N, C-alpha and C positions, 0 to 999 in steps of 0.2 A: 321772777325774770328781771333783770335790770333793765331800765328804761334807755333805748338806744337812741340817745339825744346827742351825745358828743360823737364828731367826726374824728376817727384815728387817724394816727399818722399813715397808716398802711391805706386807707380809704383815699387820702389825699394824694398819695403817691400813685396809685393806680387809676384814680380819676385823672390825673395829670397825664398819665400814658394814653387813656381813652381820647382825651381831649385833644392829643397831639397826633395819634396813630390810628384811631378806629373810627369808621363811618359813623354817623350820628343816627342810627336806625331805631334805637331805644331811648325812652327817658328812665336810666337806670337808678334804682335804689342805692344809696350810699352805704352799701356793705359789701364786703368780701367774705365768702363763706370759705371756710377750712375744712370741714368735715360734717358728715351726716349719718345718722343711724335711725332708721325706721321712720317715725314721724317728725324728728327733730333735725334741725341744723344747727351749727356752731360757727360764729363769725371768727375773724382772727383775734379779736380781742375777748374771745371765750364767753360772749353772749349766746345763749341759747334762744332759738325760735321754733314755735310750732309751726310746721309748714302745712298748711292747709290749701296750698296751689300745687304742690307735687311738680314741681318744674313745668306747670300749664299741663297737668294730667298725664305726665310721663312716669314719674315714680311712682306708679301703682303699687309694687310690692314694697315699697318704702325706700328709703335711702340706704345703699349698701347691703341688700339682701344677702344674706350669706352663701346661698345657693347660687346666685348671679355673680357674686364676686369670685367664687370659687372656680365657676365655669370660665369665666373671662381670663382668670390668672392661668388656668390650666391650658385654654386654647392660646393665649399669647405665647406660651412658653413652646408651644408646636407649630402653629402657623396661622399668620393673620390675614394674608391676602394671596390669591393666585389668578383672580380675574375670572370671569364668566365664560371664558375659552374652554374651561374644564369643569369636570364633575366637581360638586362641593357637597361632600356628605351630609354635613349640617343643614344645608339648603333643602335637600330633598326631605330629610326628616322633618324639619319644620313645616314645610309644605304639607305634608301628610298629616301632621297634627292640626294645623290650622284648618284645612279643608275638612276634615273629619270631625270638628267641632262645630262647623256651621253648614254643612251640606253644599259647599262648594267643590270644584272638581280640580282646578288647577291655579297656581299663584305665580304672580311676578313680584319680585323682590327688590326694594328702592331703599333710599336712604331718609326720605322725608315724606309726610302725609301729602304735600303738594305733588310730589314726583309720583305717588301712587294715584292721585286723582288725573294727573296727565295721562298716565298710561290707561286708564278707565275711559276718558275722553278720547284717545286715539283709537282704542278699540271700537267704541260708538260710532266715530266717524268713518272708520274702515268698513264696518258692517253696513252703516247706512249708505255710503258711496257704492257699495256692491250692488245693494238693492235698488237704488234709483239715483240718479244726479242731484235731486234737490232734496233728498233726505238726508239733512245736514242740521236741521235744528236742535238745539239742547234747551230743555226748560229746566229752569232752577227757581230758587225762591229768593225774595226780598229779605234781607237780613242775614242772609247766609255767610259762611266763610268756608271756602275751600282751598285756600292758598294765596301765595304771593306771586307766582308765575304769571306771564302775560297770558296763558290758556287759562289758569284756574281763576284769575282775576275776572275774566269776562263771566264767568259763572258765579262769582262772589257779588251778592247783591247788597253792596254797601258803597255808595259814592265816594265816601273818604277814601276809601282804598283805591278806586278804580281812576278817579278824576285826573291825578297827574300823568296818567300813562296811556290815555286815549290816542289812537283808536285802539279798541280792543278787537279781539278776536270776534268775528261777526258771527250770526245765525244764533243767538241766544235770546231766549224770552225769559223774563223774570216776573214771577206771579207772587202775590202775597202769601206767606207762610200760612197754612192751615186754611187756606180758601179752597175747597173743594171744587166749587163752580168754576173758579178762575183757571184751576188746573186742567179741568176737564175742556175747558174752552181752548186753552193753549196748545193741548196735544192733539196732533193730527198726523196725517201721512207722511207729512215732511219731518216729523221728529224722529230723530234717531236715538235719543236718550232722554230720561228724566233723571235729574240728580238731586237728592234731597239728604239732609241729616235728620234723622230721627229725633234727635235733640239739637236744637241750635245752640252751640257753645259760645263762640265769640258774640253771636247775635242776643246773648242774654239768658242762656240756659232755659230755652222754651222747648218742652217737648211736642212732638206732632200728636195731633188729634188721630185716634185709630182710624177714623173714616177717611181722613186725608191720605193717610200711608196707603190704605186699602184701595182707595180710588185711584191713586198713583200706579199701583201695580195693575189694576184693571185698565186703566187708560194705556198704559205701555204695551200690554198684551194685545188691546184692541187694535192698535195702530203700529204693530211689529217695531216697537221700540224697546231699548234695554232700559231696565229700571237699576239705577246706580244709587247705592247707599253709602253715603260717607259718615263712616262709623270710626274716624280717626281719634276723635276724643270721647266717644261713648262706648267704642269697643273694648274688647278684653276684659269684662266683668264689671267695668265701673258702675253700670245701672242696674247691677243685679243679675244680667244674663251675659253669656259670652258676648253677644251682640244685643244691643237695644232693640232691634227689630223683631228679635225673637218673643219678645213680651207682646207685640202686636200681632204676631202669628203671619209675618209678611216676610216672603223668600225673595231677595233681589237676584238680578242677575250677575251683577259685580258689587263687592263690598271692598272699601278700602279701609287698611287699618295702620296706624302708627302708634305714636303716643306711649301708652302702657306697654305696648307689645314687647319693648326691647329691655324693660327692666331698668331704664336709665341710659341704654345703649341705643344710637340712632340707627333705627330700621323701620321700615314700612312695607305694606303688602297690598297688592291689588289681587284679590281673589275673584274668580268666576266660574261660571257653571254654563252649560249648554254650548250654544254656538260662541259665547263671548268667550269661554275657555279656550276655543280653537283657532280663534281670529288671527292671532299672531304667528308668523312663520320667521324663521332665521332672517334677521336684517331689517325686520319691520319696527323692533325697538330694542333697547338696550340700556346698559348701566355698567360702568367700570367698577364701582363698590359696592353696588346693590346686592345683598344676599351673600356677602362674603362669610368666610368661616367664623370670624370672631362675633360678628354682630348676630348670625344665626346661632351661635353657641349662647350667647346672652339670651336672646329671646327664647330658645327652647328651655333655658333654665327658668326664666319668668314664667312661662305656660306652665311648666311643671310645678312651680311654686303656687301658682293661682289655683291649679286644679286639685294638688294634694292639700293644701290648707284652707280650702273651701272659701277662698277670697270672694268669689261671685256672691255667695250667699250672705257673706259677712257684709258685703256693699250693700245689699237690701237691708240689713237689720240696722247697721251704723247710719245708712241713709236716711232710715226713718227717725233715727235719734238726732241727726243734724236738722232735719226737717222740723221736728218738735221744738229744737232749740230756737231756731229762726222763727217759728212761729210765735213763740213766747215773746223774742225781741220785736217782732211785729206789732204785738199786742201792746207792748210796754212804750215804744218809741213812736208809734203811729205809722208803722209801715204799710205798704200797699199790697204786697204779695210776696208768699213764699213758693217757689217752682222749682222742679227738676225731677230727676229719677236717680234713685240710689246715692251714690256719692258724687254726685253732678248736680249742685244746689245752687240756687240763688235767692237772695233777699232784695226785693225791690222797694226801695225807700221812698218816702212821701216827698222829697225834694232832691235836687241834683247835687248831692253831696258825697256820692260814693268813693271818688278819689280821695276826698280828706277823710273818711273813714277809712278807708285803706292804710293812708298814710299813717294814720293815728294808730291803728292796729298794730302795722309794722314797729313804730316806736315802743310799743308795749310787749312786742315779741310773737306776734301772729302775721303769717304772711297768707294774704288772700290778694284778690285784684278786682277791679272795677271793669265791667264790659258794657258801660254805657254810664251816663251822668248819674242816675240813680240805682245803679243795679250792682251788689258786691257778690262776686262769684266765689263759691268754697269747692274745692276739689281735693279733699285729703287722700292719702294714701289708702288702699284698701286694708291694710293692716292697722289702721287706726281703731283705738277702742273707747269705751264710754267715757272714761277719765279724761281722756284727751280731748274728747268732744266737749266735754263740760269745761275744760280748761279755756278751750277755743272760744266757747260762748261767752265765757265770763270776760274774756279780753275785748271780744266784739261788742258786747254791752257796753264796756267802759268807753270804748272807741267812738260808739255812737252818741253816747250821752256828752262826751266831751266834744264833738263836732257840732251837734245840734245846739249845746249850749254856747 
């Protein structure tokens, strides 16, 4: 791979447009991607990159999976949007498929993970208010990430995201992740919901301790609260199961999905069972674009590709290979920890140089990202193979060596 050290005319042109017309919400890498296939991306100068970020866990079936491309092209030629005032066949089929895979009963479709979580919070608050005027509290975890809307920011336990937007939505208790005693102390009869990530993604790829998730389930049951699991990043096969919580033997009342769900197309879902599945009535909630024919066609194709190609099982196998490669790098470079599940992995470095490592890896043709001063996160597509993992580990090895030196 060529070293991406030169800024092309195209990058300069697009950067100029960004500086003038686009709000500065991201610190963007100096690259314009032109096409992608499988685990690789190519920029406008023809440089190839190994994509171990997958659009932040979105391109689970790889870039431009033939089944997803064909489904989108076919649907585009027929019907793209009609609104949720009418029956949408693809939406009904997708709801049936997703609910059948995880023991849920009904689905609400949205466009993003934050929207799916907002729907889950509204269900919890509605049921809580119906039970008691003071049953409004939501228990969430420190270091979590559930979205950037005002509602989801309140349950996102990271001050750097919350501070500019106070006051936040009230009645939220944040507890240390994996602290079972703190969780049990926080959940009481005023609690309407406990919301957790089975694996904290933006929080540093930190899996839940089995006893922590089980305690959350038991505490929610004991106090008549909902258990909501945010599987926006960990769901749809990434950790080796349809849902990460299935490896723990824990069944939530609500689970939220997005990211990998659409095969690259934006779509999200709030799936529920029991009383949570029946909470909404017409007028309680809605969306203009969520669950449209085009998005659902893409998601159905991605679901079928994951199932027919055995990509959940592949994520377990290839995840073990990534973890082994990271363990070797930890031993070689003095890292602190390797953690994750399936193809959701992180290397915790011994010094706060993760962003420098990611920048060096980018210049050498590998896409990863930093989720903390010393944490490098890898989220390869589920179609990744051993040769590509070896290639990625070689680049990451070189990037760490260069940075540490």
